[in-house]
Every structure is written in structure tokens, then in C-alpha cells.
C-alpha positions in Angstrom: -78.8 70.2 -3.3 -78.9 68.0 -6.2 -79.3 70.6 -9.2 -76.3 68.8 -11.0 -77.6 65.5 -11.4 -80.7 66.9 -12.8 -78.6 68.3 -15.8 -77.0 65.0 -16.1 -80.4 63.2 -16.0 -81.4 65.3 -18.7 -78.9 65.3 -21.0 -78.8 61.1 -20.6 -82.4 61.2 -21.6 -81.9 63.3 -24.4 -79.1 60.6 -25.3 -81.3 57.4 -24.8 -84.4 59.3 -27.6 -81.5 60.7 -30.2 -79.5 57.1 -30.3 -82.2 54.7 -30.0 -83.8 55.3 -33.7 -80.2 53.7 -34.9 -80.7 50.5 -33.3 -78.2 48.4 -32.1 -77.0 50.3 -29.0 -74.0 48.8 -26.9 -75.7 48.4 -23.0 -73.4 50.8 -21.8 -73.0 54.0 -23.8 -69.1 54.5 -23.2 -67.1 57.0 -23.8 -64.0 56.4 -26.8 -61.0 59.3 -26.2 -58.8 59.6 -28.6 -55.8 60.8 -27.9 -54.8 63.9 -30.9 -51.0 64.0 -31.8 -49.1 67.0 -30.2 -49.4 70.5 -32.3 -47.6 73.1 -32.6 -44.7 72.3 -31.0 -41.6 74.6 -30.1 -39.1 75.7 -27.7 -39.0 78.7 -24.9 -37.7 79.9 -22.1 -39.2 79.0 -19.2 -39.4 81.9 -16.5 -38.1 83.2 -13.1 -37.1 81.8 -10.7 -35.0 79.3 -12.9 -35.0 80.5 -16.7 -34.5 77.1 -18.5 -35.5 75.7 -21.9 -39.3 74.0 -22.1 -40.9 72.2 -24.7 -44.0 73.3 -25.5 -47.1 72.4 -27.7 -51.0 71.8 -28.4 -52.5 68.5 -27.2 -56.5 67.6 -27.5 -58.7 64.6 -26.6 -61.5 64.3 -28.9 -64.1 62.0 -28.0 -65.1 59.2 -30.5 -67.4 56.3 -28.5 -71.4 56.4 -28.3 -71.7 58.5 -25.3 -70.0 61.2 -23.3 -67.3 61.7 -20.9 -69.1 62.5 -17.7 -67.2 63.1 -14.5 -68.7 64.4 -11.7 -66.9 65.8 -8.5 -67.6 65.9 -5.1 -66.9 66.4 -1.3 -68.4 66.1 2.1 -66.9 69.6 3.5 -64.9 72.3 2.6 -62.3 71.1 4.7 -61.7 68.6 2.5 -59.0 70.0 0.0 -60.0 67.1 -2.7 -63.0 66.1 -4.5 -63.2 62.6 -5.3 -64.0 61.7 -9.0 -67.1 59.8 -10.5 -67.7 58.9 -14.0 -71.2 58.4 -14.9 -72.1 56.3 -17.8 -75.1 57.3 -19.9 -77.4 53.9 -20.4 -79.2 53.7 -23.6 -82.9 53.8 -22.1 -82.3 57.2 -19.6 -80.1 57.1 -16.3 -76.5 56.2 -16.2 -74.1 54.2 -14.0 -72.0 55.3 -11.5 -68.0 54.2 -11.8 -66.4 55.3 -8.5 -63.3 57.0 -7.6 -61.4 56.8 -11.0 -59.5 60.1 -9.8 -59.4 63.4 -7.5 -60.4 66.8 -8.6 -58.2 69.9 -6.7 -58.9 73.6 -7.4 -56.3 75.0 -9.5 -55.2 78.6 -9.2 -53.9 80.0 -12.4 -53.6 83.3 -14.0 -55.3 81.7 -17.8 -58.0 79.6 -15.9 -59.0 79.5 -12.1 -61.2 75.9 -11.6 -61.1 72.2 -10.9 -58.7 69.7 -12.2 -58.9 66.4 -12.8 -55.9 63.5 -11.7 -54.7 61.6 -13.4 -56.1 61.9 -17.4 -53.1 63.0 -19.8 -49.8 62.8 -19.6 -46.6 64.2 -21.6 -43.5 62.4 -22.2 -40.1 62.7 -23.8 -38.7 59.1 -24.9 -35.8 58.3 -26.5 -36.2 56.3 -30.5 -36.1 52.9 -28.2 -38.8 54.1 -26.1 -37.3 54.7 -22.7 -38.9 58.1 -20.9 -36.3 60.3 -20.0 -38.2 63.3 -18.5 -42.4 64.0 -18.4 -45.0 67.0 -17.7 -45.6 68.5 -14.3 -49.2 69.8 -14.8 -51.6 69.9 -12.0 -54.4 68.0 -13.7 -57.2 68.9 -16.4 -60.8 70.7 -16.5 -62.5 68.8 -19.4 -65.1 70.7 -21.2 -65.8 70.3 -25.1 -64.0 72.8 -26.6 -64.1 72.9 -30.6 -66.1 70.1 -32.9 -64.3 66.6 -33.6 -64.0 65.7 -37.9 -63.5 62.1 -36.9 -66.3 59.8 -37.4 -67.8 58.8 -34.3 -69.5 55.7 -32.8 -72.6 57.4 -31.7 -74.6 60.7 -33.2 -72.5 63.9 -32.6 -73.7 66.2 -30.0 -75.1 69.6 -31.1 -73.3 71.0 -27.8 -71.0 70.9 -25.0 -72.5 69.2 -21.7 -74.9 71.6 -19.5 -73.2 72.7 -17.0 -69.8 71.5 -17.7 -67.8 74.2 -16.0 -65.1 72.6 -13.7 -66.8 75.1 -10.5 -65.0 78.2 -13.0 -63.8 80.4 -9.6 -65.7 78.6 -7.3 -63.2 77.5 -5.2 -65.7 76.5 -2.4 -67.5 74.4 -4.3 -69.0 70.8 -3.2 -70.0 69.0 -6.5 -69.4 70.0 -10.0 -69.6 67.8 -13.5 -67.0 68.3 -16.5 -66.5 66.1 -19.1 -66.5 65.9 -23.5 -69.9 65.3 -25.4 -69.9 63.0 -28.6 -67.9 63.9 -31.3 -66.4 66.9 -29.6 -62.4 67.9 -28.3 -60.6 69.1 -25.1 -57.8 71.3 -26.5 -54.8 72.5 -24.3 -52.6 75.4 -25.6 -48.9 76.1 -24.9 -49.9 79.2 -23.2 -51.8 77.1 -20.7 -50.1 75.9 -17.5 -48.2 73.1 -18.1 -48.2 72.5 -21.4 -44.5 71.9 -21.5 -41.9 70.0 -20.5 -38.5 71.3 -19.1 -35.5 69.6 -21.3 -33.1 71.3 -19.4 -30.2 68.5 -19.9 -31.4 66.7 -22.9 -29.2 66.5 -25.3 -30.0 67.5 -29.0 -30.7 64.3 -31.2 -33.8 62.7 -32.0 -36.5 62.2 -30.0 -40.4 60.6 -29.8 -42.8 63.8 -27.6 -45.6 61.5 -26.6 -49.5 62.0 -25.6 -50.9 60.0 -23.5 -54.3 59.7 -22.1 -56.2 57.7 -19.3 -53.0 56.0 -18.8 -54.0 53.9 -16.1 -57.4 53.2 -17.8 -59.5 54.1 -14.7 -61.9 55.6 -17.3 -64.2 53.2 -18.7 -63.8 53.6 -22.7 -64.6 51.7 -25.9 -61.6 50.9 -26.7 -57.9 52.1 -25.6 -55.7 51.2 -28.7 -56.0 55.2 -29.4 -55.0 56.7 -25.8 -51.6 57.3 -27.2 -50.0 59.4 -30.1 -46.4 60.3 -30.8 -44.1 63.3 -32.8 -40.6 62.4 -33.8 -39.3 65.7 -33.0 -35.4 66.5 -33.8 -33.8 68.9 -30.9 -31.1 71.0 -32.2 -28.3 72.6 -30.1 -28.6 76.3 -29.0 -27.1 78.8 -32.0 -25.0 80.4 -29.6 -23.6 79.3 -26.2 -26.2 79.7 -23.3 -28.9 80.3 -26.1 -32.1 78.7 -26.8 -32.1 74.7 -28.4 -34.1 74.4 -31.5 -37.0 72.0 -32.3 -37.9 70.4 -36.0 -40.9 67.9 -36.4 -39.6 64.6 -38.5 -43.2 63.0 -38.4 -46.6 62.9 -37.0 -47.9 59.4 -36.0 -51.5 58.9 -34.3 -51.1 56.0 -32.4 -48.1 54.5 -30.2 -45.7 55.6 -28.7 -42.9 55.4 -30.9 -43.3 57.0 -34.2 
């Protein structure tokens, strides 16, 4: 029952071959997660049973490091509801180093997608201009995938394709082991239609705020650089045009890094 590890070994062997020609490789081919600024911000009504205004948005995390971000989940029995998440770090000469216990994986059932989610990974916050957090998201976790190719420069050679076998065990609630991750030069994007891509702004008064996206908040995942793990967008919440109506939102600025835009 170790076919996934065979896939990882083959992948890392390919990485070692492609990277060795450039020389000067570090001892560990660490990923570097770049939290991209929020996109496609709007306000919508939340669904029943409570109708409430939601600030919705797209989020994206891109890997610009030396090696892939690979997370392996495993559990000893189906009686255990969650999997332990380990990070597998590629080595220049092949193989990998395991970092045990970087999070937990739980199977998430949702109309938009049902698979195993990693927690923790990314966080969404609404902050005052002074930096105080007002509200945050309640997302159930993330399936790490290589959804799109990043335009950003990378430390290592960009991968030509997503990580093989990293499907987060989609539609497999009885899985005992899985892989998920983000290849070098690729990004994981979540659009507003996906579950949890929102912050409830009920009771938040009109005014200017910073919408902050943060990845790897506790720094449990090993990376090259943590300084690009947050980004923000300065927004203005507008009062509803009519009593009981939906608030409006205007984008004032976007910032590549930092929790204050």
C-alpha cells in the first residue's frame, strides 16, 4: 500500500535531474509560497438559514521556490476521522526529507468539491487601517493543487505539469493515504464560487478596511522565505442604497505584501 511514495520518488528524481545542470542547488529544495493579492472582490447575500452580507473574493497562492510543496496525508485506520499531514521536501540528489505533523487533513463534503482538506493553510481577515482584526473567514481547509501556471520568476526550474497523483483523494472518503501539493511555477486558486471564499460582514460599519490574505500563518510548512506569505487589498465598504439592502464595495488599492495596504 505504498504506491503514492513511488510517485513521489519518481517525481523527485526528475527534479534532481532537471536541477543539477544549473548548479548551486541548496541542500533542501524548499518551496516558496507567494500569497497573491485578493481578486474579484464583491458583496453577496449569504444563503439560508440566515441571509447576511458576505464579502467574497478570489485567493491564490503560487510556489516560486526551489522545489514543490508536497503534503502527504496518512491515517492508520478509517475509524480515525482525520489524517496526519507531513511535508515531503525534495533533495537535490533524489529522495526527500519528511517533516512530520504540519497539519491535519479532514474529508470535506460540499456541492462544489468533495475531497480532503488541509488545515491550517490560508487565512482571510478584514482589518482596520490601524491593523486590528475585525472578522475572519471560517473556511474548512484547502486542497492543494496546481491549478494555473504562475507568471512570477522562480528559484528552481518551473515544472512542466502538476504534481502527479495530487488529487486530494477526490470523492474518496475512505482513503488512508493521499498526496496534495503545488508544483514549482504553479499556483492554487480559489474562486468566489468555492466554499468558504468569504467573510461575513454583518454589523461591520461602512468605511475603509484592509482585506488580508495570509498563507502558512503559523510557519509550520518549511519554505525558503516567509516574507511573501501575506498580501492585502484596501477596500471601502459603502452603505446599502436602501434600508435592508446589500452594502457595496470599492477597491482602493492592492498590495503584493503586508497586512496593511
